[in-house]
CHARMM-style PDB file with segment names, atoms N, HN, CA, C and O in Angstrom:
ATOM      1  N   MET     1       0.894  17.991 -15.278  1.00  0.00      PROA
ATOM      2  CA  MET     1       1.922  17.158 -14.719  1.00  0.00      PROA
ATOM      3  C   MET     1       2.548  16.343 -15.849  1.00  0.00      PROA
ATOM      4  O   MET     1       1.848  15.826 -16.720  1.00  0.00      PROA
ATOM      5  N   GLU     2       3.850  16.242 -15.822  1.00  0.00      PROA
ATOM      6  HN  GLU     2       4.418  16.663 -15.115  1.00  0.00      PROA
ATOM      7  CA  GLU     2       4.560  15.490 -16.844  1.00  0.00      PROA
ATOM      8  C   GLU     2       4.426  13.996 -16.591  1.00  0.00      PROA
ATOM      9  O   GLU     2       4.593  13.526 -15.465  1.00  0.00      PROA
ATOM     10  N   LYS     3       4.122  13.256 -17.653  1.00  0.00      PROA
ATOM     11  HN  LYS     3       3.986  13.638 -18.567  1.00  0.00      PROA
ATOM     12  CA  LYS     3       4.020  11.799 -17.536  1.00  0.00      PROA
ATOM     13  C   LYS     3       5.398  11.186 -17.722  1.00  0.00      PROA
ATOM     14  O   LYS     3       6.186  11.610 -18.567  1.00  0.00      PROA
ATOM     15  N   VAL     4       5.658  10.187 -16.914  1.00  0.00      PROA
ATOM     16  HN  VAL     4       5.018   9.843 -16.227  1.00  0.00      PROA
ATOM     17  CA  VAL     4       6.909   9.450 -17.031  1.00  0.00      PROA
ATOM     18  C   VAL     4       6.577   8.091 -17.607  1.00  0.00      PROA
ATOM     19  O   VAL     4       5.801   7.334 -17.023  1.00  0.00      PROA
ATOM     20  N   GLY     5       7.152   7.785 -18.733  1.00  0.00      PROA
ATOM     21  HN  GLY     5       7.782   8.400 -19.208  1.00  0.00      PROA
ATOM     22  CA  GLY     5       6.888   6.502 -19.366  1.00  0.00      PROA
ATOM     23  C   GLY     5       7.741   5.410 -18.735  1.00  0.00      PROA
ATOM     24  O   GLY     5       8.969   5.491 -18.734  1.00  0.00      PROA
ATOM     25  N   LEU     6       7.094   4.413 -18.212  1.00  0.00      PROA
ATOM     26  HN  LEU     6       6.096   4.348 -18.213  1.00  0.00      PROA
ATOM     27  CA  LEU     6       7.813   3.279 -17.651  1.00  0.00      PROA
ATOM     28  C   LEU     6       7.665   2.116 -18.617  1.00  0.00      PROA
ATOM     29  O   LEU     6       6.563   1.813 -19.075  1.00  0.00      PROA
ATOM     30  N   ASN     7       8.737   1.492 -18.911  1.00  0.00      PROA
ATOM     31  HN  ASN     7       9.632   1.738 -18.538  1.00  0.00      PROA
ATOM     32  CA  ASN     7       8.725   0.393 -19.856  1.00  0.00      PROA
ATOM     33  C   ASN     7       8.806  -0.911 -19.074  1.00  0.00      PROA
ATOM     34  O   ASN     7       9.885  -1.472 -18.885  1.00  0.00      PROA
ATOM     35  N   ILE     8       7.652  -1.380 -18.626  1.00  0.00      PROA
ATOM     36  HN  ILE     8       6.776  -0.924 -18.780  1.00  0.00      PROA
ATOM     37  CA  ILE     8       7.605  -2.644 -17.900  1.00  0.00      PROA
ATOM     38  C   ILE     8       6.630  -3.579 -18.606  1.00  0.00      PROA
ATOM     39  O   ILE     8       5.697  -3.145 -19.282  1.00  0.00      PROA
ATOM     40  N   THR     9       6.871  -4.845 -18.433  1.00  0.00      PROA
ATOM     41  HN  THR     9       7.630  -5.197 -17.884  1.00  0.00      PROA
ATOM     42  CA  THR     9       5.998  -5.830 -19.072  1.00  0.00      PROA
ATOM     43  C   THR     9       4.725  -6.002 -18.241  1.00  0.00      PROA
ATOM     44  O   THR     9       4.639  -5.561 -17.096  1.00  0.00      PROA
ATOM     45  N   LEU    10       3.756  -6.650 -18.849  1.00  0.00      PROA
ATOM     46  HN  LEU    10       3.826  -7.009 -19.780  1.00  0.00      PROA
ATOM     47  CA  LEU    10       2.508  -6.936 -18.145  1.00  0.00      PROA
ATOM     48  C   LEU    10       2.780  -7.818 -16.927  1.00  0.00      PROA
ATOM     49  O   LEU    10       2.177  -7.632 -15.870  1.00  0.00      PROA
ATOM     50  N   LYS    11       3.685  -8.771 -17.082  1.00  0.00      PROA
ATOM     51  HN  LYS    11       4.175  -8.922 -17.941  1.00  0.00      PROA
ATOM     52  CA  LYS    11       4.043  -9.660 -15.971  1.00  0.00      PROA
ATOM     53  C   LYS    11       4.659  -8.859 -14.821  1.00  0.00      PROA
ATOM     54  O   LYS    11       4.337  -9.101 -13.658  1.00  0.00      PROA
ATOM     55  N   GLU    12       5.538  -7.912 -15.140  1.00  0.00      PROA
ATOM     56  HN  GLU    12       5.799  -7.716 -16.085  1.00  0.00      PROA
ATOM     57  CA  GLU    12       6.153  -7.076 -14.103  1.00  0.00      PROA
ATOM     58  C   GLU    12       5.101  -6.193 -13.423  1.00  0.00      PROA
ATOM     59  O   GLU    12       5.127  -6.013 -12.205  1.00  0.00      PROA
ATOM     60  N   PHE    13       4.184  -5.647 -14.214  1.00  0.00      PROA
ATOM     61  HN  PHE    13       4.163  -5.793 -15.203  1.00  0.00      PROA
ATOM     62  CA  PHE    13       3.123  -4.820 -13.649  1.00  0.00      PROA
ATOM     63  C   PHE    13       2.290  -5.624 -12.661  1.00  0.00      PROA
ATOM     64  O   PHE    13       1.987  -5.160 -11.561  1.00  0.00      PROA
ATOM     65  N   LYS    14       1.923  -6.836 -13.069  1.00  0.00      PROA
ATOM     66  HN  LYS    14       2.169  -7.213 -13.962  1.00  0.00      PROA
ATOM     67  CA  LYS    14       1.102  -7.673 -12.191  1.00  0.00      PROA
ATOM     68  C   LYS    14       1.853  -8.037 -10.913  1.00  0.00      PROA
ATOM     69  O   LYS    14       1.246  -8.105  -9.844  1.00  0.00      PROA
ATOM     70  N   GLN    15       3.165  -8.274 -11.006  1.00  0.00      PROA
ATOM     71  HN  GLN    15       3.658  -8.219 -11.874  1.00  0.00      PROA
ATOM     72  CA  GLN    15       3.957  -8.587  -9.818  1.00  0.00      PROA
ATOM     73  C   GLN    15       4.017  -7.376  -8.885  1.00  0.00      PROA
ATOM     74  O   GLN    15       3.862  -7.519  -7.673  1.00  0.00      PROA
ATOM     75  N   LEU    16       4.239  -6.199  -9.440  1.00  0.00      PROA
ATOM     76  HN  LEU    16       4.365  -6.083 -10.425  1.00  0.00      PROA
ATOM     77  CA  LEU    16       4.259  -4.984  -8.626  1.00  0.00      PROA
ATOM     78  C   LEU    16       2.897  -4.741  -7.971  1.00  0.00      PROA
ATOM     79  O   LEU    16       2.829  -4.340  -6.809  1.00  0.00      PROA
ATOM     80  N   ALA    17       1.831  -4.978  -8.703  1.00  0.00      PROA
ATOM     81  HN  ALA    17       1.887  -5.304  -9.647  1.00  0.00      PROA
ATOM     82  CA  ALA    17       0.481  -4.825  -8.153  1.00  0.00      PROA
ATOM     83  C   ALA    17       0.256  -5.803  -7.004  1.00  0.00      PROA
ATOM     84  O   ALA    17      -0.352  -5.449  -5.994  1.00  0.00      PROA
ATOM     85  N   LYS    18       0.739  -7.022  -7.155  1.00  0.00      PROA
ATOM     86  HN  LYS    18       1.232  -7.310  -7.976  1.00  0.00      PROA
ATOM     87  CA  LYS    18       0.597  -8.032  -6.097  1.00  0.00      PROA
ATOM     88  C   LYS    18       1.359  -7.616  -4.847  1.00  0.00      PROA
ATOM     89  O   LYS    18       0.839  -7.716  -3.736  1.00  0.00      PROA
ATOM     90  N   TRP    19       2.593  -7.150  -5.030  1.00  0.00      PROA
ATOM     91  HN  TRP    19       3.015  -7.069  -5.933  1.00  0.00      PROA
ATOM     92  CA  TRP    19       3.378  -6.694  -3.883  1.00  0.00      PROA
ATOM     93  C   TRP    19       2.715  -5.501  -3.207  1.00  0.00      PROA
ATOM     94  O   TRP    19       2.693  -5.407  -1.980  1.00  0.00      PROA
ATOM     95  N   SER    20       2.177  -4.596  -4.009  1.00  0.00      PROA
ATOM     96  HN  SER    20       2.195  -4.672  -5.006  1.00  0.00      PROA
ATOM     97  CA  SER    20       1.482  -3.429  -3.460  1.00  0.00      PROA
ATOM     98  C   SER    20       0.292  -3.851  -2.604  1.00  0.00      PROA
ATOM     99  O   SER    20       0.073  -3.309  -1.521  1.00  0.00      PROA
ATOM    100  N   LYS    21      -0.468  -4.814  -3.095  1.00  0.00      PROA
ATOM    101  HN  LYS    21      -0.290  -5.253  -3.975  1.00  0.00      PROA
ATOM    102  CA  LYS    21      -1.627  -5.319  -2.349  1.00  0.00      PROA
ATOM    103  C   LYS    21      -1.180  -5.973  -1.041  1.00  0.00      PROA
ATOM    104  O   LYS    21      -1.811  -5.780  -0.002  1.00  0.00      PROA
ATOM    105  N   ASN    22      -0.098  -6.742  -1.090  1.00  0.00      PROA
ATOM    106  HN  ASN    22       0.415  -6.899  -1.934  1.00  0.00      PROA
ATOM    107  CA  ASN    22       0.419  -7.385   0.122  1.00  0.00      PROA
ATOM    108  C   ASN    22       0.880  -6.360   1.154  1.00  0.00      PROA
ATOM    109  O   ASN    22       0.621  -6.513   2.348  1.00  0.00      PROA
ATOM    110  N   ILE    23       1.560  -5.321   0.691  1.00  0.00      PROA
ATOM    111  HN  ILE    23       1.770  -5.197  -0.279  1.00  0.00      PROA
ATOM    112  CA  ILE    23       2.013  -4.263   1.599  1.00  0.00      PROA
ATOM    113  C   ILE    23       0.815  -3.573   2.234  1.00  0.00      PROA
ATOM    114  O   ILE    23       0.804  -3.325   3.439  1.00  0.00      PROA
ATOM    115  N   TYR    24      -0.193  -3.263   1.425  1.00  0.00      PROA
ATOM    116  HN  TYR    24      -0.184  -3.465   0.445  1.00  0.00      PROA
ATOM    117  CA  TYR    24      -1.385  -2.610   1.962  1.00  0.00      PROA
ATOM    118  C   TYR    24      -2.076  -3.498   3.005  1.00  0.00      PROA
ATOM    119  O   TYR    24      -2.437  -3.026   4.083  1.00  0.00      PROA
ATOM    120  N   ASN    25      -2.257  -4.777   2.684  1.00  0.00      PROA
ATOM    121  HN  ASN    25      -1.964  -5.161   1.809  1.00  0.00      PROA
ATOM    122  CA  ASN    25      -2.921  -5.673   3.634  1.00  0.00      PROA
ATOM    123  C   ASN    25      -2.137  -5.821   4.928  1.00  0.00      PROA
ATOM    124  O   ASN    25      -2.730  -5.889   6.004  1.00  0.00      PROA
ATOM    125  N   THR    26      -0.821  -5.871   4.840  1.00  0.00      PROA
ATOM    126  HN  THR    26      -0.338  -5.816   3.966  1.00  0.00      PROA
ATOM    127  CA  THR    26       0.017  -5.943   6.039  1.00  0.00      PROA
ATOM    128  C   THR    26      -0.121  -4.668   6.861  1.00  0.00      PROA
ATOM    129  O   THR    26      -0.226  -4.726   8.087  1.00  0.00      PROA
ATOM    130  N   ALA    27      -0.122  -3.521   6.196  1.00  0.00      PROA
ATOM    131  HN  ALA    27      -0.037  -3.474   5.201  1.00  0.00      PROA
ATOM    132  CA  ALA    27      -0.267  -2.247   6.899  1.00  0.00      PROA
ATOM    133  C   ALA    27      -1.629  -2.156   7.599  1.00  0.00      PROA
ATOM    134  O   ALA    27      -1.719  -1.604   8.696  1.00  0.00      PROA
ATOM    135  N   VAL    28      -2.677  -2.686   6.984  1.00  0.00      PROA
ATOM    136  HN  VAL    28      -2.604  -3.134   6.093  1.00  0.00      PROA
ATOM    137  CA  VAL    28      -4.010  -2.677   7.594  1.00  0.00      PROA
ATOM    138  C   VAL    28      -4.004  -3.494   8.890  1.00  0.00      PROA
ATOM    139  O   VAL    28      -4.548  -3.062   9.906  1.00  0.00      PROA
ATOM    140  N   VAL    29      -3.389  -4.669   8.844  1.00  0.00      PROA
ATOM    141  HN  VAL    29      -2.948  -5.020   8.019  1.00  0.00      PROA
ATOM    142  CA  VAL    29      -3.350  -5.533  10.026  1.00  0.00      PROA
ATOM    143  C   VAL    29      -2.541  -4.871  11.148  1.00  0.00      PROA
ATOM    144  O   VAL    29      -2.962  -4.868  12.305  1.00  0.00      PROA
ATOM    145  N   ILE    30      -1.389  -4.318  10.801  1.00  0.00      PROA
ATOM    146  HN  ILE    30      -1.046  -4.321   9.862  1.00  0.00      PROA
ATOM    147  CA  ILE    30      -0.560  -3.657  11.817  1.00  0.00      PROA
ATOM    148  C   ILE    30      -1.285  -2.447  12.383  1.00  0.00      PROA
ATOM    149  O   ILE    30      -1.248  -2.218  13.592  1.00  0.00      PROA
ATOM    150  N   ASP    31      -1.939  -1.674  11.537  1.00  0.00      PROA
ATOM    151  HN  ASP    31      -1.969  -1.861  10.554  1.00  0.00      PROA
ATOM    152  CA  ASP    31      -2.691  -0.507  11.999  1.00  0.00      PROA
ATOM    153  C   ASP    31      -3.791  -0.922  12.971  1.00  0.00      PROA
ATOM    154  O   ASP    31      -3.984  -0.283  14.005  1.00  0.00      PROA
ATOM    155  N   TYR    32      -4.495  -1.970  12.644  1.00  0.00      PROA
ATOM    156  HN  TYR    32      -4.338  -2.489  11.804  1.00  0.00      PROA
ATOM    157  CA  TYR    32      -5.552  -2.464  13.527  1.00  0.00      PROA
ATOM    158  C   TYR    32      -4.970  -2.877  14.881  1.00  0.00      PROA
ATOM    159  O   TYR    32      -5.536  -2.571  15.930  1.00  0.00      PROA
ATOM    160  N   PHE    33      -3.832  -3.576  14.841  1.00  0.00      PROA
ATOM    161  HN  PHE    33      -3.372  -3.824  13.989  1.00  0.00      PROA
ATOM    162  CA  PHE    33      -3.208  -4.048  16.081  1.00  0.00      PROA
ATOM    163  C   PHE    33      -2.773  -2.881  16.962  1.00  0.00      PROA
ATOM    164  O   PHE    33      -3.119  -2.832  18.143  1.00  0.00      PROA
ATOM    165  N   VAL    34      -2.016  -1.939  16.395  1.00  0.00      PROA
ATOM    166  HN  VAL    34      -1.735  -1.978  15.436  1.00  0.00      PROA
ATOM    167  CA  VAL    34      -1.516  -0.845  17.238  1.00  0.00      PROA
ATOM    168  C   VAL    34      -2.641   0.075  17.690  1.00  0.00      PROA
ATOM    169  O   VAL    34      -2.545   0.688  18.754  1.00  0.00      PROA
ATOM    170  N   SER    35      -3.694   0.181  16.910  1.00  0.00      PROA
ATOM    171  HN  SER    35      -3.772  -0.316  16.046  1.00  0.00      PROA
ATOM    172  CA  SER    35      -4.827   1.028  17.307  1.00  0.00      PROA
ATOM    173  C   SER    35      -5.608   0.418  18.470  1.00  0.00      PROA
ATOM    174  O   SER    35      -6.226   1.139  19.252  1.00  0.00      PROA
ATOM    175  N   ASN    36      -5.578  -0.908  18.583  1.00  0.00      PROA
ATOM    176  HN  ASN    36      -5.076  -1.494  17.947  1.00  0.00      PROA
ATOM    177  CA  ASN    36      -6.319  -1.583  19.646  1.00  0.00      PROA
ATOM    178  C   ASN    36      -5.458  -1.984  20.832  1.00  0.00      PROA
ATOM    179  O   ASN    36      -5.937  -2.662  21.741  1.00  0.00      PROA
ATOM    180  N   GLN    37      -4.207  -1.579  20.838  1.00  0.00      PROA
ATOM    181  HN  GLN    37      -3.817  -1.029  20.100  1.00  0.00      PROA
ATOM    182  CA  GLN    37      -3.305  -1.875  21.952  1.00  0.00      PROA
ATOM    183  C   GLN    37      -2.766  -0.577  22.541  1.00  0.00      PROA
ATOM    184  O   GLN    37      -1.572  -0.456  22.814  1.00  0.00      PROA
ATOM    185  N   GLN    38      -3.650   0.380  22.730  1.00  0.00      PROA
ATOM    186  HN  GLN    38      -4.620   0.281  22.508  1.00  0.00      PROA
ATOM    187  CA  GLN    38      -3.245   1.709  23.189  1.00  0.00      PROA
ATOM    188  C   GLN    38      -2.603   1.702  24.582  1.00  0.00      PROA
ATOM    189  O   GLN    38      -1.841   2.605  24.928  1.00  0.00      PROA
ATOM    190  N   GLU    39      -2.924   0.663  25.383  1.00  0.00      PROA
ATOM    191  HN  GLU    39      -3.543  -0.070  25.103  1.00  0.00      PROA
ATOM    192  CA  GLU    39      -2.343   0.617  26.732  1.00  0.00      PROA
ATOM    193  C   GLU    39      -0.860   0.247  26.702  1.00  0.00      PROA
ATOM    194  O   GLU    39      -0.153   0.461  27.687  1.00  0.00      PROA
ATOM    195  N   ILE    40      -0.384  -0.301  25.598  1.00  0.00      PROA
ATOM    196  HN  ILE    40      -0.958  -0.475  24.798  1.00  0.00      PROA
ATOM    197  CA  ILE    40       1.043  -0.594  25.442  1.00  0.00      PROA
ATOM    198  C   ILE    40       1.687   0.655  24.832  1.00  0.00      PROA
ATOM    199  O   ILE    40       1.365   1.054  23.713  1.00  0.00      PROA
ATOM    200  N   GLU    41       2.593   1.255  25.585  1.00  0.00      PROA
ATOM    201  HN  GLU    41       2.854   0.931  26.495  1.00  0.00      PROA
ATOM    202  CA  GLU    41       3.142   2.543  25.172  1.00  0.00      PROA
ATOM    203  C   GLU    41       3.811   2.493  23.798  1.00  0.00      PROA
ATOM    204  O   GLU    41       3.673   3.432  23.014  1.00  0.00      PROA
ATOM    205  N   GLU    42       4.519   1.433  23.500  1.00  0.00      PROA
ATOM    206  HN  GLU    42       4.631   0.670  24.137  1.00  0.00      PROA
ATOM    207  CA  GLU    42       5.200   1.321  22.216  1.00  0.00      PROA
ATOM    208  C   GLU    42       4.199   1.320  21.057  1.00  0.00      PROA
ATOM    209  O   GLU    42       4.433   1.945  20.023  1.00  0.00      PROA
ATOM    210  N   CYS    43       3.094   0.619  21.242  1.00  0.00      PROA
ATOM    211  HN  CYS    43       2.903   0.111  22.082  1.00  0.00      PROA
ATOM    212  CA  CYS    43       2.056   0.609  20.206  1.00  0.00      PROA
ATOM    213  C   CYS    43       1.420   1.982  20.064  1.00  0.00      PROA
ATOM    214  O   CYS    43       1.142   2.442  18.957  1.00  0.00      PROA
ATOM    215  N   TYR    44       1.195   2.626  21.197  1.00  0.00      PROA
ATOM    216  HN  TYR    44       1.420   2.252  22.096  1.00  0.00      PROA
ATOM    217  CA  TYR    44       0.616   3.968  21.179  1.00  0.00      PROA
ATOM    218  C   TYR    44       1.523   4.929  20.405  1.00  0.00      PROA
ATOM    219  O   TYR    44       1.047   5.760  19.632  1.00  0.00      PROA
ATOM    220  N   ASN    45       2.838   4.803  20.623  1.00  0.00      PROA
ATOM    221  HN  ASN    45       3.225   4.128  21.251  1.00  0.00      PROA
ATOM    222  CA  ASN    45       3.791   5.681  19.946  1.00  0.00      PROA
ATOM    223  C   ASN    45       3.912   5.357  18.462  1.00  0.00      PROA
ATOM    224  O   ASN    45       4.187   6.244  17.654  1.00  0.00      PROA
ATOM    225  N   LEU    46       3.711   4.105  18.102  1.00  0.00      PROA
ATOM    226  HN  LEU    46       3.488   3.385  18.758  1.00  0.00      PROA
ATOM    227  CA  LEU    46       3.821   3.699  16.699  1.00  0.00      PROA
ATOM    228  C   LEU    46       2.556   3.983  15.887  1.00  0.00      PROA
ATOM    229  O   LEU    46       2.613   4.034  14.658  1.00  0.00      PROA
ATOM    230  N   ALA    47       1.443   4.165  16.542  1.00  0.00      PROA
ATOM    231  HN  ALA    47       1.396   4.124  17.540  1.00  0.00      PROA
ATOM    232  CA  ALA    47       0.160   4.309  15.843  1.00  0.00      PROA
ATOM    233  C   ALA    47       0.167   5.384  14.752  1.00  0.00      PROA
ATOM    234  O   ALA    47      -0.294   5.104  13.646  1.00  0.00      PROA
ATOM    235  N   PRO    48       0.663   6.589  15.004  1.00  0.00      PROA
ATOM    236  CA  PRO    48       0.640   7.599  13.936  1.00  0.00      PROA
ATOM    237  C   PRO    48       1.537   7.239  12.748  1.00  0.00      PROA
ATOM    238  O   PRO    48       1.209   7.544  11.601  1.00  0.00      PROA
ATOM    239  N   ILE    49       2.662   6.593  13.028  1.00  0.00      PROA
ATOM    240  HN  ILE    49       2.928   6.345  13.960  1.00  0.00      PROA
ATOM    241  CA  ILE    49       3.572   6.183  11.955  1.00  0.00      PROA
ATOM    242  C   ILE    49       2.915   5.116  11.092  1.00  0.00      PROA
ATOM    243  O   ILE    49       2.982   5.168   9.864  1.00  0.00      PROA
ATOM    244  N   VAL    50       2.283   4.153  11.740  1.00  0.00      PROA
ATOM    245  HN  VAL    50       2.229   4.110  12.738  1.00  0.00      PROA
ATOM    246  CA  VAL    50       1.612   3.079  11.016  1.00  0.00      PROA
ATOM    247  C   VAL    50       0.438   3.633  10.215  1.00  0.00      PROA
ATOM    248  O   VAL    50       0.186   3.194   9.093  1.00  0.00      PROA
ATOM    249  N   LYS    51      -0.275   4.591  10.788  1.00  0.00      PROA
ATOM    250  HN  LYS    51      -0.070   4.947  11.699  1.00  0.00      PROA
ATOM    251  CA  LYS    51      -1.396   5.216  10.069  1.00  0.00      PROA
ATOM    252  C   LYS    51      -0.886   5.884   8.787  1.00  0.00      PROA
ATOM    253  O   LYS    51      -1.519   5.771   7.737  1.00  0.00      PROA
ATOM    254  N   HSD    52       0.243   6.572   8.868  1.00  0.00      PROA
ATOM    255  HN  HSD    52       0.757   6.664   9.720  1.00  0.00      PROA
ATOM    256  CA  HSD    52       0.831   7.215   7.696  1.00  0.00      PROA
ATOM    257  C   HSD    52       1.264   6.172   6.665  1.00  0.00      PROA
ATOM    258  O   HSD    52       1.033   6.346   5.468  1.00  0.00      PROA
ATOM    259  N   LEU    53       1.886   5.095   7.125  1.00  0.00      PROA
ATOM    260  HN  LEU    53       2.073   4.953   8.098  1.00  0.00      PROA
ATOM    261  CA  LEU    53       2.288   4.003   6.240  1.00  0.00      PROA
ATOM    262  C   LEU    53       1.075   3.395   5.544  1.00  0.00      PROA
ATOM    263  O   LEU    53       1.114   3.105   4.348  1.00  0.00      PROA
ATOM    264  N   ARG    54       0.008   3.206   6.297  1.00  0.00      PROA
ATOM    265  HN  ARG    54      -0.024   3.441   7.269  1.00  0.00      PROA
ATOM    266  CA  ARG    54      -1.208   2.632   5.714  1.00  0.00      PROA
ATOM    267  C   ARG    54      -1.791   3.545   4.636  1.00  0.00      PROA
ATOM    268  O   ARG    54      -2.229   3.072   3.588  1.00  0.00      PROA
ATOM    269  N   ASN    55      -1.793   4.839   4.892  1.00  0.00      PROA
ATOM    270  HN  ASN    55      -1.437   5.223   5.744  1.00  0.00      PROA
ATOM    271  CA  ASN    55      -2.308   5.786   3.900  1.00  0.00      PROA
ATOM    272  C   ASN    55      -1.479   5.755   2.619  1.00  0.00      PROA
ATOM    273  O   ASN    55      -2.033   5.760   1.520  1.00  0.00      PROA
ATOM    274  N   ASP    56      -0.145   5.723   2.758  1.00  0.00      PROA
ATOM    275  HN  ASP    56       0.305   5.719   3.651  1.00  0.00      PROA
ATOM    276  CA  ASP    56       0.719   5.660   1.582  1.00  0.00      PROA
ATOM    277  C   ASP    56       0.523   4.347   0.832  1.00  0.00      PROA
ATOM    278  O   ASP    56       0.484   4.333  -0.398  1.00  0.00      PROA
ATOM    279  N   ALA    57       0.400   3.248   1.568  1.00  0.00      PROA
ATOM    280  HN  ALA    57       0.432   3.259   2.567  1.00  0.00      PROA
ATOM    281  CA  ALA    57       0.172   1.942   0.935  1.00  0.00      PROA
ATOM    282  C   ALA    57      -1.168   1.926   0.214  1.00  0.00      PROA
ATOM    283  O   ALA    57      -1.301   1.304  -0.840  1.00  0.00      PROA
ATOM    284  N   ASP    58      -2.154   2.603   0.774  1.00  0.00      PROA
ATOM    285  HN  ASP    58      -2.045   3.109   1.630  1.00  0.00      PROA
ATOM    286  CA  ASP    58      -3.473   2.686   0.146  1.00  0.00      PROA
ATOM    287  C   ASP    58      -3.393   3.423  -1.189  1.00  0.00      PROA
ATOM    288  O   ASP    58      -3.992   2.996  -2.176  1.00  0.00      PROA
ATOM    289  N   VAL    59      -2.654   4.526  -1.215  1.00  0.00      PROA
ATOM    290  HN  VAL    59      -2.168   4.873  -0.413  1.00  0.00      PROA
ATOM    291  CA  VAL    59      -2.494   5.296  -2.455  1.00  0.00      PROA
ATOM    292  C   VAL    59      -1.768   4.457  -3.510  1.00  0.00      PROA
ATOM    293  O   VAL    59      -2.160   4.450  -4.677  1.00  0.00      PROA
ATOM    294  N   LEU    60      -0.724   3.759  -3.102  1.00  0.00      PROA
ATOM    295  HN  LEU    60      -0.406   3.765  -2.154  1.00  0.00      PROA
ATOM    296  CA  LEU    60       0.013   2.909  -4.033  1.00  0.00      PROA
ATOM    297  C   LEU    60      -0.868   1.796  -4.576  1.00  0.00      PROA
ATOM    298  O   LEU    60      -0.879   1.539  -5.780  1.00  0.00      PROA
ATOM    299  N   ASN    61      -1.602   1.138  -3.695  1.00  0.00      PROA
ATOM    300  HN  ASN    61      -1.593   1.347  -2.717  1.00  0.00      PROA
ATOM    301  CA  ASN    61      -2.488   0.060  -4.126  1.00  0.00      PROA
ATOM    302  C   ASN    61      -3.573   0.591  -5.061  1.00  0.00      PROA
ATOM    303  O   ASN    61      -3.909  -0.058  -6.051  1.00  0.00      PROA
ATOM    304  N   ALA    62      -4.116   1.753  -4.757  1.00  0.00      PROA
ATOM    305  HN  ALA    62      -3.843   2.281  -3.952  1.00  0.00      PROA
ATOM    306  CA  ALA    62      -5.145   2.360  -5.609  1.00  0.00      PROA
ATOM    307  C   ALA    62      -4.593   2.671  -6.997  1.00  0.00      PROA
ATOM    308  O   ALA    62      -5.300   2.519  -7.993  1.00  0.00      PROA
ATOM    309  N   PHE    63      -3.334   3.105  -7.069  1.00  0.00      PROA
ATOM    310  HN  PHE    63      -2.760   3.228  -6.260  1.00  0.00      PROA
ATOM    311  CA  PHE    63      -2.709   3.364  -8.365  1.00  0.00      PROA
ATOM    312  C   PHE    63      -2.745   2.115  -9.239  1.00  0.00      PROA
ATOM    313  O   PHE    63      -3.128   2.182 -10.407  1.00  0.00      PROA
ATOM    314  N   PHE    64      -2.348   0.980  -8.677  1.00  0.00      PROA
ATOM    315  HN  PHE    64      -2.037   0.925  -7.728  1.00  0.00      PROA
ATOM    316  CA  PHE    64      -2.323  -0.250  -9.455  1.00  0.00      PROA
ATOM    317  C   PHE    64      -3.725  -0.713  -9.812  1.00  0.00      PROA
ATOM    318  O   PHE    64      -3.944  -1.224 -10.911  1.00  0.00      PROA
ATOM    319  N   ILE    65      -4.672  -0.544  -8.909  1.00  0.00      PROA
ATOM    320  HN  ILE    65      -4.494  -0.130  -8.017  1.00  0.00      PROA
ATOM    321  CA  ILE    65      -6.056  -0.915  -9.213  1.00  0.00      PROA
ATOM    322  C   ILE    65      -6.595  -0.051 -10.351  1.00  0.00      PROA
ATOM    323  O   ILE    65      -7.246  -0.556 -11.265  1.00  0.00      PROA
ATOM    324  N   ASP    66      -6.318   1.259 -10.290  1.00  0.00      PROA
ATOM    325  HN  ASP    66      -5.789   1.669  -9.548  1.00  0.00      PROA
ATOM    326  CA  ASP    66      -6.808   2.178 -11.317  1.00  0.00      PROA
ATOM    327  C   ASP    66      -6.195   1.913 -12.687  1.00  0.00      PROA
ATOM    328  O   ASP    66      -6.846   2.124 -13.711  1.00  0.00      PROA
ATOM    329  N   HSD    67      -4.955   1.457 -12.713  1.00  0.00      PROA
ATOM    330  HN  HSD    67      -4.426   1.286 -11.881  1.00  0.00      PROA
ATOM    331  CA  HSD    67      -4.267   1.275 -13.991  1.00  0.00      PROA
ATOM    332  C   HSD    67      -4.304  -0.163 -14.506  1.00  0.00      PROA
ATOM    333  O   HSD    67      -3.783  -0.446 -15.584  1.00  0.00      PROA
ATOM    334  N   GLU    68      -4.913  -1.067 -13.747  1.00  0.00      PROA
ATOM    335  HN  GLU    68      -5.336  -0.837 -12.870  1.00  0.00      PROA
ATOM    336  CA  GLU    68      -5.027  -2.450 -14.198  1.00  0.00      PROA
ATOM    337  C   GLU    68      -5.748  -2.541 -15.534  1.00  0.00      PROA
ATOM    338  O   GLU    68      -5.337  -3.287 -16.422  1.00  0.00      PROA
ATOM    339  N   LYS    69      -6.815  -1.783 -15.667  1.00  0.00      PROA
ATOM    340  HN  LYS    69      -7.148  -1.177 -14.945  1.00  0.00      PROA
ATOM    341  CA  LYS    69      -7.613  -1.849 -16.897  1.00  0.00      PROA
ATOM    342  C   LYS    69      -6.846  -1.295 -18.095  1.00  0.00      PROA
ATOM    343  O   LYS    69      -7.140  -1.663 -19.233  1.00  0.00      PROA
ATOM    344  N   ASP    70      -5.866  -0.416 -17.861  1.00  0.00      PROA
ATOM    345  HN  ASP    70      -5.627  -0.118 -16.937  1.00  0.00      PROA
ATOM    346  CA  ASP    70      -5.087   0.174 -18.947  1.00  0.00      PROA
ATOM    347  C   ASP    70      -4.070  -0.804 -19.530  1.00  0.00      PROA
ATOM    348  O   ASP    70      -3.687  -0.673 -20.692  1.00  0.00      PROA
ATOM    349  N   VAL    71      -3.630  -1.779 -18.741  1.00  0.00      PROA
ATOM    350  HN  VAL    71      -3.941  -1.886 -17.797  1.00  0.00      PROA
ATOM    351  CA  VAL    71      -2.569  -2.663 -19.211  1.00  0.00      PROA
ATOM    352  C   VAL    71      -3.088  -4.033 -19.648  1.00  0.00      PROA
ATOM    353  O   VAL    71      -2.344  -4.805 -20.253  1.00  0.00      PROA
ATOM    354  N   GLU    72      -4.340  -4.344 -19.356  1.00  0.00      PROA
ATOM    355  HN  GLU    72      -4.945  -3.717 -18.865  1.00  0.00      PROA
ATOM    356  CA  GLU    72      -4.894  -5.641 -19.755  1.00  0.00      PROA
ATOM    357  C   GLU    72      -4.986  -5.705 -21.269  1.00  0.00      PROA
ATOM    358  O   GLU    72      -5.392  -4.743 -21.922  1.00  0.00      PROA
ATOM    359  N   ILE    73      -4.613  -6.823 -21.804  1.00  0.00      PROA
ATOM    360  HN  ILE    73      -4.283  -7.604 -21.273  1.00  0.00      PROA
ATOM    361  CA  ILE    73      -4.659  -6.993 -23.267  1.00  0.00      PROA
ATOM    362  C   ILE    73      -5.725  -8.004 -23.620  1.00  0.00      PROA
ATOM    363  OT1 ILE    73      -5.932  -8.297 -24.798  1.00  0.00      PROA
TER     364      ILE     73
END
């Protein structure tokens, strides 16, 4: 796989990592809510979409966690 070099500062990386963590945590809370409100049809219909969002947010958050050690000085 070809690597794409991104030219971002350590401060920008940390900000992106923080936003990624916030998105993941929000997705976890929403996933928990819609999964436990199955009797509400709208929540039932949203559950698979939220599950997919949570999985994508998890992958993004894991990327930043995995690369944190590479950018620390």
